[in-house]
N, C-alpha and C positions, 0 to 999 in steps of 0.2 A: 485617639486616647493619649494622655499625655501621662505622662512622668515629672517629682521633683520631693527634693530631700532633704526633708531640717539640719542644717547646719549650725549647730548650739557652742557655743563656745564654753568654756567651768562659770563663765557667770549669768548661763540658762538668756544669753542675750544670742537671736536669728543674726545667723550670715542670711544679704539679698541682693541680689545685683541689679544696678540699675541695665538697662536695654542702652545703644546708640540710636534707640530711637528717642526723642525731647520729651516725645509729648504722651512717654508709654510711663504707667507706675511702678515701679521697683519690682523687682520678681523674688521669687525664686529657684534657685537655681533644679533644672530642668528640663521636660521640652515633649517636640511629640514621642512616643516609639517611635520607629522606622518600621515598616514590613518585615516579618519576622525575625526582632527582638519582642523580648518579652519587656515589659514596666522595669524587674528589676537589671536586667542589662542597659539598658535607655537611661538610669539615673544613673546606673558605671561609669557607662559614653561621657553623659554631658556632663555628668564631676570630672575629667579625665578634661575634656571638651572647652568645657567655658569656666573650671577654673583652675586647670595642671594637675587636678588633685586625682589617687587612687586612691575613691571612697569604700573602705569597708560594711558597704550598706546589704542585709541578709535576707534569707525570704518573713523572718521573722517580725523583721526591721513597719513591715506596713503599720503607719498611721492616721491614713482615714482614705475611705473608695467616694471619689458620690460619680454620682452619674448626673448630664448633664443635659435637659433639652434644648432639643433645638429650640435657635431662635428665629431663622428667618427659612421661611422656605428654600425649597433643594438643600437647605442643614443639616448636618445629620445631629445623631445625638452620639454622646459620647461617655467616656471613664477615664475620669484624672483619682491618677494615687499620687499619696503621700506617704513619701516611706523617714523616718524618725533615721538622720545621719551620724555621723561622728560626731565624735565633744574635737571640737578644732581648740588648741593652746595652741598661745607664739609662734614657737615655732613651726607650727604646720601654718602657720597664717602668711610668715616668711614668705612662703614659699610655691604662696596660692601667683596664675598666672597667668591674667586676664583672657579670653579669647576678642582681640581687636573690632573683629569686624561685629559681632553680634554685643554687648558690653565694655561701656565708661567709662564703671564702678564696683565699689561692690563695698558692704559699711556692718558691721554689727548693732545690730535694731534690738534695745529694746521689745519687749507684747510687746505695749501701747505703743510704738514709734510704728511695730511693724504691723501694727495693725489702722495705722490709719496712714501709711502708705503701700501698704502692697494696696491689688483692684480688692475691691471689698471681697469676690466670692473667694480670692485663694485663701483671703484672710477667716476667713470663717469657716472654711477644715481646719485653722489650726485649734482647736480645744483640747482641755484637759493635762497636763506634764508632758512638757514635748519629752523628757528622755524613757519616754517603757515602753516596749519592744512589747506587743503582741496585745496591746490589747486598740487594734482599730476599731473603728469611728467610721459608720456609713452613712449619705445626708445622699436625698436629691432635690435636685433644681429643680423646677417644673415651672413653667410661664404657658399659663395657664391661661388661653386669647393669641396668641401670638403667631398661630401658624395660620 
């Protein structure tokens, strides 16, 4: 299971992060939910680890859930949860401290920029208004005939 967060600014731009791997696409802050950890706790932990920010994300901020079918034999299906996060202002972004072992950069991206820079599966989860808690979207990604 993975959990990520949509962090926006007052102009409705998305905060995206780039891993240290140059070949990897830009991502949303977040990561793998650890054993015994809730997805909400994972988003908060990842916000603190990756960005150095205490994120005020709550249960009703669930934005999207996607079930992803395994793409290879030996792999397991997984769930990806996406939460609508806080709106950050310049004073907030001045406090961002990247986790340099995992991330080399962050930036604001318009919706169109984010769709072209993020992995297509992640970009596909970002539908509808970005700051509308309580209106979660459910998706399924199937890979017929790949196993």
